[in-house]
N, C-alpha and C positions, 0 to 999 in steps of 0.2 A: 644270576650265577653266570659267570665268564666261561667262554669256551675257546678251545683251540681247534680250528682247521689244518688239517695236514693232507698235502697233496703227494702223493708216490707214483711212479710208472710201475704198469704191470708187468712182471717179470713171467714170459710164459713157458720159458727152458727151466725146469726145476729136475733134481735129480730124481731117479727111479731105479727101482730095485730090477726092473726088466720092461722090455717093452709092451707085456701083457697088461701092464697097471698104467701106461702113458695114454692120454688124453692129448692128442694134436689138433684136434678140429676146433680151430680158433672160437668159432660160432657157438659150439659147445660149451667151450670153456666159459664164455663170456654168458650163455643163459645159465650156466652154473653157478657163476658168482651173482647174477643177477636174482636169481632165485632163493640165495641163501646168502643174504649181504651182511651178515654179523661174522667177523673172523676174529682170530686170536692175533695180537700183536704181540711178539715176545723179543724183549730187549736185554741186553744186562744193566743190571742193577747193582749196587755196591755190595749186596749180598748174593749176588748169584743171576742167574735168569729170572726175570718178571713175564708172566703172561698177562695182558688185557684184553679182553674182549671189546671189540670197536664195530661200532657200523660202519659199513662201507658203501660207497655209491662208486660205480663202474662209469666214467664217461666215453664211451667208446670213440667218440669224437677226437678228443685230445690226445696227442702223440701218435707216433706211427702205431702202437699196438695198444691203445687204451690209457687211460689214466686212473687209479683207484682215488678217492678222494674220502677221508675219515674224519670223524669227530671224537674231539676227546676233552673232556671235562678239564677245565685248568686246575681243578682239586684233584685232579690223578696225577700220580708222579711218574711219569713216563718222561 
């Protein structure tokens, strides 16, 4: 089976309804991402939004705020 590897920069600035729900500690964010590496990748498809569950790896050493590396099967339509 062929696979596609995708690399994305981590964006730590997310919109939030208020400071109460906001997580600003980079170490805590990275630890959370490493503890739960399965993420939802949502993109626009021909019939609307398409959500796919993708395993991610966080490379803390790549880029100024880390880099997410995802794995998607070539058979996936994303």
